[in-house]
C-alpha positions as CSV (number, residue, x, y, z in Angstrom):
1,M,47.4,92.0,42.0
2,V,50.3,90.5,40.0
3,R,52.8,89.5,42.6
4,A,56.1,91.4,42.7
5,E,58.0,88.1,42.1
6,I,56.3,87.7,38.7
7,K,57.3,91.2,37.7
8,E,60.8,90.7,39.0
9,R,61.1,87.4,37.2
10,M,60.1,89.0,33.9
11,A,62.5,91.9,34.4
12,R,65.4,89.5,34.9
13,L,64.5,87.5,31.7
14,G,64.1,90.8,29.8
15,E,67.7,91.6,30.4
16,T,68.2,89.1,27.5
17,S,66.2,90.0,24.4
18,A,63.2,87.9,23.5
19,V,65.0,87.0,20.2
20,Q,68.0,85.7,22.0
21,R,65.9,83.7,24.5
22,I,64.1,82.0,21.6
23,N,67.4,81.3,19.8
24,N,68.8,79.8,23.1
25,L,65.9,77.3,22.8
26,R,66.6,76.5,19.1
27,E,67.5,72.8,19.7
28,A,64.4,72.2,21.9
29,L,62.0,74.1,19.6
30,T,63.3,72.2,16.5
31,A,62.5,69.0,18.4
32,A,59.1,70.4,19.4
33,G,58.3,71.3,15.8
34,N,59.1,67.8,14.6
35,E,56.9,66.2,17.4
36,A,54.1,68.7,16.7
37,Q,53.8,67.5,13.1
38,Q,52.8,64.1,14.6
39,L,50.5,65.4,17.4
40,R,49.0,68.2,15.3
41,R,49.6,70.5,18.3
42,L,52.5,71.9,20.2
43,P,53.6,69.4,22.9
44,Q,53.1,70.5,26.4
45,W,56.7,70.3,27.3
46,A,57.5,72.8,24.6
47,A,54.8,75.3,25.8
48,D,56.3,75.0,29.3
49,E,59.7,75.8,27.9
50,L,58.3,78.9,26.2
51,S,56.5,79.9,29.3
52,K,59.6,79.5,31.4
53,A,61.5,81.9,29.0
54,G,58.7,84.4,29.3
55,I,57.9,84.3,25.7
56,Y,54.1,84.3,26.0
57,R,54.4,87.5,28.1
58,I,56.3,89.6,25.6
59,A,53.2,91.7,24.7
60,L,51.9,92.2,28.1
61,P,52.4,95.5,29.9
62,A,54.9,95.7,32.8
63,E,52.0,96.3,35.1
64,L,50.7,92.8,34.4
65,G,54.1,91.2,34.7
66,G,54.9,91.4,31.0
67,E,57.9,92.5,28.9
68,N,56.0,95.3,27.4
69,L,57.6,95.0,23.9
70,E,56.7,97.5,21.2
71,P,55.4,96.1,18.0
72,V,58.7,96.2,16.1
73,D,60.3,94.0,18.8
74,Q,57.3,91.7,18.9
75,I,57.7,91.1,15.2
76,K,61.3,90.3,15.5
77,A,60.6,87.8,18.4
78,V,57.8,86.0,16.4
79,E,60.0,85.9,13.4
80,A,62.8,84.3,15.2
81,A,60.5,81.5,16.5
82,A,58.9,80.9,13.0
83,A,62.4,80.7,11.5
84,I,63.0,77.7,13.6
85,D,59.6,76.1,13.0
86,G,56.4,77.6,11.5
87,S,54.0,75.9,13.9
88,V,56.1,76.9,17.0
89,G,56.2,80.5,15.6
90,W,52.4,80.5,15.1
91,C,51.8,79.4,18.7
92,V,54.2,82.0,20.0
93,Q,52.5,84.8,18.1
94,I,48.9,83.9,18.8
95,N,49.4,83.0,22.5
96,S,51.4,86.2,23.1
97,E,49.1,88.3,21.0
98,I,46.0,87.2,22.8
99,N,47.4,88.4,26.1
100,S,47.5,92.0,25.0
101,L,44.1,91.7,23.2
102,V,42.5,90.5,26.5
103,A,44.3,93.1,28.6
104,R,43.0,96.0,26.4
105,T,39.4,95.0,26.8
106,M,39.4,93.5,30.3
107,D,38.8,95.4,33.6
108,P,42.4,96.1,34.9
109,A,41.6,94.7,38.3
110,T,40.5,91.4,36.6
111,A,43.6,91.4,34.4
112,Q,45.7,91.6,37.5
113,E,44.1,88.4,38.8
114,V,44.4,86.5,35.5
115,Y,48.0,87.4,34.9
116,D,49.0,86.6,38.5
117,D,49.9,83.2,37.2
118,W,53.2,82.6,35.4
119,G,51.9,79.8,33.4
120,V,48.8,81.5,32.0
121,V,48.2,80.7,28.4
122,I,45.1,81.9,26.5
123,C,43.7,80.7,23.2
124,C,40.9,82.0,21.1
125,A,38.7,80.6,18.3
126,A,36.8,83.4,16.7
127,A,36.4,82.4,13.1
128,P,33.1,81.0,11.8
129,G,33.2,77.6,10.0
130,P,31.2,74.3,9.7
131,G,29.0,73.9,12.8
132,S,29.9,77.2,14.3
133,Y,27.5,79.2,16.3
134,Y,27.5,81.9,19.0
135,N,25.0,82.7,21.7
136,A,25.5,84.9,24.8
137,K,22.6,85.5,27.2
138,Q,22.8,87.9,30.1
139,V,21.8,86.4,33.5
140,D,22.1,87.3,37.1
141,G,25.8,88.0,37.9
142,G,27.1,87.4,34.4
143,W,26.4,85.6,31.1
144,N,25.6,82.1,29.8
145,V,27.8,81.4,26.8
146,S,27.5,78.7,24.1
147,H,29.6,78.8,21.0
148,Q,31.7,76.9,18.6
149,A,34.4,78.5,16.3
150,C,37.5,77.7,14.3
151,F,41.2,78.1,14.6
152,G,41.9,77.8,18.3
153,S,45.6,77.7,17.9
154,G,47.5,76.5,21.0
155,S,44.3,75.2,22.5
156,H,45.8,72.1,24.1
157,N,48.3,74.2,26.0
158,A,45.8,76.9,27.2
159,T,44.6,77.6,30.6
160,W,41.8,79.9,29.3
161,T,39.9,80.4,26.1
162,W,38.8,83.8,25.0
163,V,35.3,83.8,23.5
164,T,34.6,86.6,21.1
165,P,31.8,87.3,18.6
166,P,32.2,85.8,15.2
167,N,34.3,87.8,12.8
168,D,31.6,88.1,10.2
169,R,29.5,90.3,12.6
170,S,31.4,93.1,11.0
171,R,29.3,92.6,7.9
172,E,26.2,93.5,9.8
173,T,27.9,96.6,11.1
174,A,28.9,97.6,7.6
175,A,25.3,97.1,6.4
176,G,24.1,99.5,9.2
177,I,22.8,96.8,11.5
178,E,23.6,98.0,15.1
179,P,25.3,95.1,17.0
180,T,23.6,93.9,20.1
181,L,25.4,94.2,23.5
182,A,26.5,90.5,23.3
183,D,28.2,91.3,19.9
184,T,30.5,93.8,21.6
185,L,31.6,91.5,24.4
186,N,34.2,88.9,25.0
187,F,34.4,86.2,27.7
188,L,37.2,84.4,29.5
189,V,36.4,80.7,30.1
190,P,38.8,78.6,32.2
191,K,40.3,75.2,31.2
192,G,37.8,72.4,32.0
193,E,34.9,74.5,30.9
194,F,35.6,74.5,27.1
195,E,36.0,71.6,24.7
196,I,38.6,71.0,22.0
197,L,37.1,69.4,18.9
198,D,39.5,67.3,16.8
199,T,39.1,69.4,13.6
200,W,42.7,70.5,12.7
201,D,44.2,68.2,10.1
202,T,46.1,70.4,7.6
203,G,49.4,70.5,5.8
204,G,50.5,74.0,6.6
205,M,51.0,74.9,10.3
206,R,50.0,71.4,11.0
207,G,51.5,71.5,14.5
208,S,49.7,74.6,15.7
209,G,46.8,72.8,17.3
210,S,44.3,75.1,15.7
211,H,41.3,73.0,16.5
212,D,37.7,74.2,16.9
213,I,36.6,75.2,20.5
214,R,33.2,74.7,21.9
215,T,31.6,76.0,25.1
216,T,28.1,74.8,26.1
217,N,25.9,76.8,28.4
218,V,29.0,78.0,30.4
219,F,28.4,80.7,33.1
220,V,30.9,83.6,32.9
221,P,30.8,86.0,35.8
222,D,30.7,89.6,35.0
223,K,34.3,90.2,36.1
224,L,35.5,87.9,33.3
225,V,33.5,89.8,30.6
226,G,35.4,92.4,28.5
227,S,34.2,94.9,26.0
228,Y,35.5,96.3,22.7
229,R,33.8,99.5,23.7
230,A,35.6,99.9,26.9
231,S,37.6,103.0,27.8
232,L,41.2,103.3,26.7
233,P,43.4,100.8,28.5
234,P,45.8,102.6,30.9
235,Y,48.9,101.0,29.4
236,N,51.4,103.3,27.8
237,N,52.5,101.1,24.9
238,S,51.3,101.5,21.3
239,T,50.4,97.9,21.2
240,F,47.2,98.5,23.0
241,R,46.0,101.1,20.5
242,N,47.4,99.4,17.4
243,A,44.6,97.8,15.2
244,T,47.2,95.9,13.1
245,Q,48.6,93.7,16.0
246,V,46.9,90.6,14.7
247,D,48.0,91.5,11.1
248,Y,51.7,92.1,11.9
249,N,52.0,89.0,14.1
250,K,50.8,86.8,11.2
251,A,53.1,88.6,8.8
252,A,56.0,88.1,11.2
253,V,55.3,84.3,11.1
254,A,55.5,84.4,7.3
255,L,58.7,86.4,7.3
256,G,60.2,83.9,9.8
257,V,59.3,80.9,7.7
258,A,60.9,82.6,4.7
259,R,64.0,83.3,6.7
260,G,64.2,79.8,7.8
261,T,63.7,78.5,4.2
262,I,66.7,80.6,2.9
263,D,68.9,79.4,5.7
264,A,67.9,75.7,5.2
265,F,68.6,76.0,1.4
266,I,72.0,77.5,2.0
267,D,72.9,74.6,4.1
268,L,71.6,72.2,1.4
269,A,73.3,74.1,-1.3
270,G,76.7,73.3,0.2
271,K,76.0,69.5,0.2
272,K,73.9,68.8,-2.9
273,S,75.0,68.3,-6.5
274,P,72.0,68.4,-8.8
275,W,71.4,65.5,-11.3
276,Q,73.3,66.0,-14.5
277,S,75.4,68.8,-13.0
278,S,78.8,67.0,-13.4
279,G,79.2,67.1,-9.6
280,T,78.9,70.9,-9.3
281,L,77.4,71.9,-5.9
282,L,74.2,73.9,-5.9
283,R,76.0,76.8,-4.3
284,D,78.5,77.0,-7.2
285,I,75.9,77.3,-9.9
286,P,75.6,80.8,-11.2
287,E,71.7,80.8,-11.7
288,V,71.3,79.6,-8.1
289,Q,73.5,82.3,-6.8
290,Y,71.5,84.8,-8.7
291,R,68.1,83.6,-7.5
292,L,69.3,83.4,-3.9
293,G,70.6,86.9,-4.0
294,E,67.2,88.0,-5.4
295,A,65.3,86.1,-2.8
296,E,67.3,87.6,0.1
297,A,66.9,91.1,-1.2
298,T,63.1,90.6,-1.8
299,L,62.6,89.3,1.7
300,Q,64.6,92.0,3.4
301,S,62.9,94.7,1.5
302,A,59.4,93.5,2.6
303,R,60.6,93.0,6.2
304,A,62.1,96.5,6.3
305,W,58.8,98.1,5.1
306,L,56.9,96.2,7.7
307,L,59.2,97.3,10.5
308,Q,59.2,100.9,9.2
309,T,55.5,101.2,9.0
310,Q,55.1,99.8,12.5
311,A,57.6,102.3,13.8
312,E,55.7,105.1,12.0
313,L,52.4,103.9,13.5
314,A,53.9,104.0,16.9
315,A,55.1,107.5,16.4
316,D,51.7,108.5,15.0
317,L,50.1,107.3,18.2
318,G,52.6,108.8,20.6
319,P,52.0,108.5,24.4
320,L,48.6,108.0,25.9
321,P,46.1,110.9,25.4
322,P,45.9,113.8,26.0
323,E,49.5,114.1,24.9
324,G,49.1,111.4,22.2
325,N,46.4,109.9,20.1
326,A,43.8,107.2,21.2
327,L,43.8,105.8,17.7
328,P,46.2,106.1,14.7
329,S,45.4,108.1,11.6
330,W,43.9,106.2,8.7
331,E,46.9,107.1,6.5
332,A,49.3,105.5,9.0
333,L,47.0,102.5,9.6
334,R,46.4,101.9,5.8
335,K,50.1,101.9,5.0
336,A,50.8,99.5,7.9
337,R,48.0,97.2,6.9
338,L,49.4,97.1,3.3
339,A,52.9,96.3,4.6
340,C,51.5,93.4,6.5
341,V,49.8,92.0,3.5
342,H,53.0,92.5,1.4
343,A,55.3,90.9,3.9
344,A,53.2,87.8,4.0
345,Q,52.6,87.4,0.3
346,T,56.2,88.3,-0.4
347,A,57.4,85.7,2.0
348,R,55.2,83.0,0.3
349,V,56.7,83.9,-3.2
350,V,60.3,83.8,-1.8
351,V,59.7,80.3,-0.2
352,D,58.2,79.1,-3.5
353,N,61.2,80.3,-5.5
354,V,63.8,79.0,-3.0
355,H,62.0,75.6,-2.7
356,N,62.1,75.3,-6.5
357,L,65.9,75.7,-6.4
358,S,66.2,72.6,-4.2
359,G,64.8,70.3,-6.9
360,T,63.1,67.0,-5.8
361,T,65.1,67.1,-2.5
362,G,62.8,69.8,-1.2
363,N,59.7,67.7,-1.7
364,R,60.9,64.8,0.5
365,M,59.1,64.6,3.9
366,D,62.3,64.6,5.8
367,S,63.4,67.9,4.2
368,P,62.8,71.1,6.2
369,L,62.1,72.8,3.0
370,E,58.9,70.6,2.4
371,R,57.3,71.7,5.7
372,K,58.3,75.4,5.2
373,L,56.6,75.4,1.8
374,R,53.3,74.2,3.5
375,D,53.7,76.6,6.3
376,A,54.4,79.7,4.1
377,H,51.3,79.1,2.2
378,Q,49.1,78.5,5.3
379,A,50.5,81.7,6.9
380,A,49.7,83.9,3.8
381,A,46.2,82.5,3.6
382,H,45.2,84.2,6.8
383,G,42.1,86.4,6.2
384,L,43.7,89.6,7.5
385,I,46.9,89.3,5.2
386,T,45.5,87.4,2.2
387,Y,46.3,88.7,-1.3
388,R,42.8,90.1,-1.6
389,H,43.8,93.1,0.5
390,Y,46.1,94.3,-2.2
391,R,43.0,95.3,-4.1
392,N,41.0,96.5,-1.1
393,L,43.7,98.9,-0.1
394,G,44.8,99.7,-3.6
395,M,41.3,100.9,-4.5
396,N,41.5,103.3,-1.5
397,Y,44.9,104.7,-2.7
398,M,43.0,105.4,-6.0
399,G,40.5,107.5,-4.1
400,V,37.7,104.8,-3.6
401,E,36.2,105.1,-0.1
402,V,36.3,101.9,1.9
403,P,33.6,101.0,4.4
404,L,33.9,102.2,7.9
405,S,34.4,98.5,9.1
406,A,37.6,98.4,6.9
407,R,38.9,101.4,8.8
408,R,38.6,99.7,12.2
409,G,40.8,101.2,14.9
410,A,41.6,104.5,12.9
411,R,40.7,108.0,13.9
């Protein structure tokens, strides 16, 4: 069982909003973001600070010592972290998000054991890439698991890794190939039994530590095995029935990076006079004022639609069945997915345009605008919020049926 002191500690922290707790760490998280650029991962001291503030627990149910935030408030918290630094925001979203993904598929008794540790941090590498493979074989009392996969964000700070089947198994399902039992399971593997491969060397989200993770013939006892086909989790929060949680978290990072970009530019605009401007500050140039107003309105509009669709999705779900719905309607889910895509792609365009206003100053490595440009493009490139989904969802609005795999998590 999760000890009473853990629940009480989280309840005390929750008296201050997650957004405010993140902003209270602004100076430390700014330093962490700078250090992470060199390390290519979040420094451990920064992960410890986030843990102390209960940030990794924002999406956990209260029964497991979490803050039990609804999606709208999760978005706002992730956005606040990403506005400070993109890589920090990415680790906040992924390592809080995975907690609820594990909780919704894991046996509740096991979840009580796992989260009876204030410092628990779970990472996950699930995307296929060069050298990736997945093999899970049932044995007496559990499973032997070997795998390698990409994008294990926050891996150096993790106390567990969550092994899931490769994402491209959905193609087999769409083709009518029935998944094997192993393809429907996920496995918790403790620190010391998984290997981090040094594969993350990128520009965008450089400090997120999204290296490949490998397990080699690791025995996972049955109690640490979860199933996507498990019964409905007994947690009365729409997060645990929301198939867009991964999508909206990534969109929140993109929005936060754009928010931070506008704020950084406003600071620059009060100091910089462009070349051949006769000493006029950026902030006093009419074209700059116009473009900044346009950028602010564009960003706020995309953000408002994301928050609106998530509120509508939560209302569509309602309380746990039988009073509410186990899954959202496809209409509500489709709109929420499109809003996630639009938020991420809009944020990328806003960052591009604002960065352009800064001139060559924004290209210097010591400028916050340079890093934010890289981070905005990396966030918007994630497979669940990439621009390609405009067409995928747009076709459906035009009456073209989408594969059942595309309707994942809808009733």
